[in-house]
C-alpha positions as CSV (number, residue, x, y, z in Angstrom):
1,M,102.6,135.4,98.7
2,G,106.1,135.2,98.4
3,G,107.9,131.9,100.4
4,S,104.2,130.5,100.6
5,V,105.3,127.9,97.6
6,V,107.7,124.8,98.2
7,V,109.8,125.1,95.3
8,G,109.4,121.6,93.2
9,D,106.3,119.7,94.8
10,A,104.3,119.4,92.3
11,A,103.3,116.0,94.8
12,S,101.1,118.8,96.7
13,Q,99.7,119.9,92.8
14,G,98.6,116.6,92.1
15,Q,101.3,115.6,89.3
16,G,102.6,112.3,91.3
17,P,106.4,112.1,91.6
18,G,107.3,115.6,90.4
19,Q,110.3,114.8,88.4
20,L,111.5,116.9,85.8
21,P,112.3,114.8,83.0
22,A,116.0,113.1,82.8
23,E,117.7,115.2,80.5
24,R,121.9,113.6,79.3
25,T,123.5,117.1,78.8
26,A,124.3,120.3,80.7
27,P,121.8,122.9,79.9
28,G,124.6,124.7,77.5
29,D,124.3,121.6,75.5
30,S,120.7,120.7,75.4
31,D,118.8,119.8,72.2
32,L,117.3,123.0,72.3
33,V,120.4,125.0,72.5
34,R,122.6,123.0,69.8
35,A,119.0,122.9,67.5
36,A,118.7,126.2,68.1
37,R,122.9,126.4,66.8
38,G,122.2,124.2,64.0
39,L,124.0,121.5,65.5
40,P,123.3,117.7,65.5
41,V,120.6,116.8,68.4
42,A,119.4,113.5,69.4
43,R,115.9,113.9,68.7
44,T,114.1,117.0,68.2
45,P,113.2,119.4,71.2
46,V,109.8,120.0,72.1
47,W,108.3,123.5,74.4
48,F,105.2,125.3,73.7
49,M,104.8,129.2,74.2
50,R,102.4,130.2,76.8
51,Q,102.6,126.5,78.1
52,A,102.8,127.8,81.7
53,G,99.8,128.9,82.4
54,R,95.6,128.7,82.3
55,S,95.6,125.5,80.5
56,L,97.0,123.8,83.7
57,P,94.4,123.4,86.5
58,E,97.6,123.5,89.0
59,Y,98.2,126.5,87.2
60,R,94.8,128.0,88.6
61,A,94.8,126.9,91.9
62,L,98.5,128.1,92.5
63,R,97.1,131.6,90.5
64,A,93.9,131.8,92.9
65,G,93.5,135.5,94.5
66,T,97.4,136.7,93.2
67,A,97.2,138.8,90.7
68,M,99.0,138.2,86.7
69,L,101.7,141.1,87.6
70,A,102.0,140.1,91.1
71,A,102.7,136.5,90.6
72,C,105.2,137.6,88.0
73,Q,107.1,139.2,90.4
74,D,107.3,136.9,93.2
75,P,110.1,134.2,92.6
76,D,108.8,131.5,94.2
77,L,105.5,131.9,92.3
78,V,107.3,131.9,89.3
79,T,109.5,129.1,89.7
80,E,107.0,127.0,90.6
81,I,104.4,127.9,87.3
82,T,107.6,127.6,85.3
83,L,108.5,124.2,86.4
84,Q,104.7,122.7,86.2
85,P,104.6,122.1,82.3
86,V,108.0,120.7,82.6
87,R,107.1,118.4,84.7
88,R,103.7,117.3,83.2
89,H,104.2,117.5,79.3
90,G,107.8,116.4,79.8
91,V,108.8,119.4,77.4
92,D,112.8,120.0,76.6
93,A,112.8,123.6,78.3
94,A,111.1,126.0,80.6
95,I,110.2,129.3,79.2
96,L,110.1,131.7,82.5
97,F,106.5,132.3,83.5
98,S,106.6,136.6,83.3
99,D,104.8,139.1,81.4
100,I,105.6,140.9,78.0
101,V,104.4,144.4,79.9
102,L,106.6,143.1,83.3
103,P,109.4,145.6,82.3
104,L,107.5,148.8,82.1
105,V,106.0,147.8,85.4
106,V,108.7,147.3,87.3
107,A,110.4,150.7,85.3
108,G,107.2,152.5,87.3
109,V,104.9,152.7,83.9
110,D,101.1,152.5,85.9
111,V,100.2,149.2,84.0
112,E,97.2,147.1,84.4
113,I,96.1,143.9,83.5
114,K,92.4,143.7,82.9
115,P,90.8,140.1,82.6
116,G,89.5,139.9,79.7
117,V,91.0,142.7,78.1
118,G,94.7,142.5,78.9
119,P,97.6,145.1,79.5
120,V,95.7,148.8,79.8
121,I,98.0,151.5,80.1
122,A,96.8,154.1,82.4
123,E,98.4,157.5,80.9
124,P,99.1,156.5,77.1
125,V,102.2,157.8,75.3
126,R,101.0,160.4,72.8
127,S,103.4,162.9,72.6
128,V,107.3,163.9,72.2
129,A,107.0,165.4,76.2
130,D,105.4,161.4,77.1
131,V,107.9,159.6,75.9
132,D,110.9,161.6,77.4
133,A,108.8,161.4,80.7
134,L,109.3,157.5,80.6
135,P,111.0,156.2,83.5
136,P,114.4,153.8,83.2
137,L,114.4,150.4,83.6
138,E,117.0,150.1,86.3
139,P,119.3,146.7,86.9
140,D,118.9,146.8,90.6
141,R,115.2,146.7,90.6
142,L,115.7,143.1,89.4
143,A,116.4,141.1,92.2
144,F,113.0,139.1,92.7
145,L,113.7,138.2,88.2
146,E,116.9,137.3,88.9
147,T,116.1,134.9,92.0
148,A,113.6,133.8,90.2
149,V,115.9,132.5,87.4
150,R,118.5,131.5,89.6
151,Q,116.5,129.0,91.4
152,L,115.0,127.6,88.2
153,V,118.2,127.2,86.9
154,S,118.8,125.6,90.6
155,E,115.7,123.4,90.1
156,L,116.0,122.4,86.4
157,G,119.1,120.9,86.5
158,P,120.2,120.4,83.1
159,T,117.1,121.5,81.1
160,P,117.5,124.3,79.9
161,L,115.4,128.0,80.5
162,I,114.8,130.3,78.3
163,G,114.4,133.7,79.1
164,F,112.3,136.5,77.3
165,A,111.3,139.7,76.7
166,G,108.7,141.6,74.2
167,A,110.5,143.6,71.3
168,P,110.3,147.4,71.2
169,F,107.5,147.4,68.3
170,T,104.9,145.5,70.6
171,L,105.6,147.5,73.5
172,A,105.4,150.9,71.7
173,T,101.8,149.7,70.7
174,Y,100.3,148.9,74.4
175,L,102.2,152.1,75.2
176,I,100.7,154.5,72.4
177,E,97.5,152.6,71.6
178,G,96.9,152.3,75.8
179,G,96.0,148.8,75.6
180,P,95.1,146.0,73.0
181,S,94.5,146.6,69.6
182,K,93.4,145.2,66.5
183,E,94.2,147.7,64.1
184,H,96.8,149.3,66.1
185,A,96.3,153.0,63.5
186,R,97.5,155.1,66.4
187,T,100.7,153.8,67.5
188,K,101.4,153.1,62.8
189,A,99.7,156.9,63.2
190,F,102.6,157.8,65.8
191,M,105.2,155.8,63.8
192,Y,105.0,157.8,60.6
193,A,103.7,161.6,62.1
194,E,106.1,161.7,64.7
195,P,109.7,159.8,63.8
196,A,111.9,161.9,65.9
197,A,109.7,160.8,69.0
198,W,109.7,157.6,67.8
199,A,113.0,156.7,67.5
200,R,113.3,158.0,70.7
201,L,110.6,155.6,72.2
202,L,112.1,152.6,70.2
203,E,115.5,153.3,71.3
204,H,114.0,153.9,75.4
205,L,112.3,150.5,75.0
206,S,115.5,148.2,73.5
207,V,117.1,149.2,76.6
208,S,114.7,148.1,78.7
209,A,114.6,144.5,77.0
210,A,118.5,144.9,76.9
211,V,118.5,145.2,80.4
212,F,115.6,142.8,81.3
213,L,117.2,139.9,78.9
214,R,120.8,140.6,80.8
215,A,119.5,140.1,84.0
216,Q,117.8,136.5,83.0
217,V,120.9,135.4,81.3
218,D,123.4,136.5,84.3
219,A,121.4,134.5,86.5
220,G,121.7,131.4,84.4
221,A,119.3,131.3,81.5
222,S,120.6,129.0,78.5
223,A,118.3,131.0,75.6
224,V,116.1,133.6,75.0
225,Q,113.4,134.6,72.9
226,L,112.6,138.4,71.7
227,F,108.5,138.3,71.1
228,D,107.4,140.9,68.7
229,S,103.7,139.7,68.8
230,W,102.1,142.7,66.8
231,A,105.0,143.2,63.8
232,G,102.7,141.9,61.7
233,V,100.8,144.7,61.4
234,L,103.7,146.1,59.3
235,S,105.3,146.5,56.3
236,A,108.3,144.9,55.2
237,A,109.5,148.8,54.2
238,D,108.0,149.6,57.3
239,Y,109.2,146.9,59.8
240,A,112.9,147.4,58.3
241,E,113.1,151.3,58.3
242,R,111.3,152.0,61.7
243,V,111.6,148.5,63.5
244,L,114.1,146.4,62.9
245,P,117.5,148.3,64.4
246,Y,115.7,148.6,67.5
247,S,115.2,144.6,67.6
248,R,118.7,144.5,66.8
249,A,120.3,146.6,69.4
250,V,118.1,144.4,71.8
251,F,120.1,141.4,70.7
252,D,123.2,143.7,70.3
253,G,122.7,144.5,73.9
254,L,123.4,141.0,75.2
255,G,126.8,141.6,74.1
256,D,129.5,138.6,74.2
257,R,126.6,136.5,76.2
258,D,126.9,132.9,74.4
259,V,123.3,131.9,74.3
260,P,120.9,131.8,71.5
261,R,118.6,133.9,70.2
262,T,115.3,133.6,68.7
263,H,112.9,136.0,67.6
264,F,109.0,135.9,66.9
265,G,106.3,137.8,65.5
266,V,102.8,136.8,65.0
267,G,101.5,137.4,61.0
268,T,105.4,138.5,59.8
269,G,105.3,135.5,56.8
270,E,106.2,138.6,54.9
271,L,109.1,140.0,57.5
272,L,110.8,136.3,57.8
273,A,114.0,137.1,56.2
274,L,114.1,141.0,58.0
275,I,113.0,139.2,61.5
276,G,116.3,136.6,61.1
277,D,118.4,140.0,60.3
278,A,117.7,141.3,63.9
279,G,120.4,139.1,65.3
280,A,118.6,135.5,65.6
281,D,120.3,132.3,66.0
282,M,116.1,131.0,65.6
283,V,113.1,132.7,63.9
284,G,110.0,131.6,65.3
285,V,107.7,130.7,62.6
286,D,103.6,131.2,63.0
287,W,101.0,128.6,61.5
288,R,101.0,130.5,58.6
289,V,104.0,129.6,56.6
290,P,105.0,125.8,56.0
291,L,108.4,125.2,57.6
292,D,109.7,124.5,54.3
293,E,109.1,127.7,52.8
294,A,110.2,129.7,56.1
295,A,113.7,128.0,55.9
296,R,113.7,128.9,52.1
297,R,112.4,132.4,53.3
298,V,114.9,133.1,56.2
299,G,117.8,131.6,53.8
300,P,120.4,128.6,55.2
301,G,121.9,130.5,58.1
302,Y,119.2,130.1,60.7
303,S,116.8,127.9,62.7
304,L,113.4,127.6,62.5
305,Q,110.6,127.3,65.4
306,G,107.2,126.0,65.1
307,N,104.9,126.4,64.3
308,L,101.8,124.1,64.7
309,D,98.6,126.1,64.6
310,P,97.2,125.9,68.4
311,A,93.6,125.3,67.0
312,V,94.7,122.2,66.4
313,L,95.4,121.0,69.9
314,L,90.8,121.3,70.1
315,A,91.0,118.8,67.3
316,D,90.7,114.9,67.8
317,R,93.8,112.3,68.2
318,E,94.3,111.5,64.4
319,T,94.3,115.1,63.5
320,I,96.7,116.2,66.1
321,D,98.5,113.9,64.5
322,R,98.4,114.5,60.8
323,E,100.0,118.1,61.4
324,V,102.5,117.2,64.2
325,R,104.1,114.5,61.2
326,R,104.1,117.1,58.7
327,I,105.3,120.0,60.5
328,V,108.4,117.4,61.7
329,Q,109.0,116.5,58.2
330,Q,108.7,120.4,57.1
331,G,111.2,121.4,59.2
332,R,113.6,119.1,57.9
333,A,114.3,121.7,55.4
334,A,115.7,124.0,58.0
335,R,119.6,123.7,59.6
336,G,117.8,123.3,62.5
337,H,113.8,122.6,64.6
338,V,112.8,123.6,67.5
339,F,109.3,121.9,67.4
340,N,106.3,124.3,68.9
341,L,102.9,126.0,68.7
342,G,102.6,129.2,66.4
343,H,101.7,131.0,68.9
344,G,100.9,130.4,72.2
345,V,98.5,127.8,73.7
346,L,94.9,128.1,74.1
347,P,93.3,128.3,77.1
348,D,91.1,125.5,76.6
349,T,93.4,123.4,75.4
350,D,93.4,119.8,76.9
351,P,96.8,119.0,78.8
352,G,96.9,115.4,77.6
353,A,96.5,117.0,74.2
354,L,100.7,118.8,74.7
355,T,102.1,115.9,76.7
356,H,100.8,113.3,73.2
357,V,102.4,116.2,71.2
358,V,106.0,116.1,72.9
359,E,105.5,112.1,73.5
360,L,105.0,111.6,69.4
361,V,107.9,114.2,68.0
362,H,110.1,112.8,70.2
363,E,109.2,109.5,68.9
364,L,109.3,110.6,65.7
365,T,113.0,111.7,65.7
366,T,114.9,109.9,68.4
367,R,118.3,109.5,66.5
């Protein structure tokens, strides 16, 4: 479907005039970037993980007949899908439409996203030889990504674009388990029993993630987020010894590129201080830990992102308002706060609820 989408044409998707929200600053000095760095803001910025996707009817219409991984490699589709929630909700940042396993796919790993299941790896990693056989992610394979980011930066104007990548541990779980897992038992057994192979695997994945993020930043992304979706299955000791060095290597791989860095994981309340120590400016917090307590755990040197429970958006408006107000208040304990969910938008979420949350946060926090 490359070239089949008119970039920026929201009217064709039933979205009225299709105007992106007006901002007063350049992307590098936006409220999102300033909050991540702990600088004063005009209002608390808002965006939502998975804000582009299944909750939007215009997304479902656009994606009809196109496989997920194919859509992620079509610059015009990536551009249009990324812009849809910015137009509809008036969020303060766009997040690149992509998939956590995309760097593996682009490198040449056989991955299929099966509906109702998730990413499935044709040949799981179960040995040192399997690790050594993994193809590297070559930067010249990311031309589609660079094109999409450049298009987005042009369309977004002063609204910042957040680049993203999956963290080494989370990608390792997919490679070792062969697909999604609740227990991640094979992953942890491999980590314990094959320390040398584990180190080589995570080093490989950290290099890949850094290449993926550098391509986005060099093309114009104003911030990045590293998702470690499954790190919460680890103890603090295992995370510190066997995972943290490789997440740090991803951020170190950005070199002197001057963009704020967010690190997020699910179920990581016991790891918050360590997650920040990986090199983040801002720590994403899921809904399990109140933001004022999270601020205490990570310390004063970090901003926080979060942390409305996505399920709250399925409740009545009074409940939503109460929870939003609570999170805004608790977020004041951090040096900077970006309002977000504690994980991604659920597919059954009413888009109107997301728009309302943006408006309410802005109303509560405009200086």
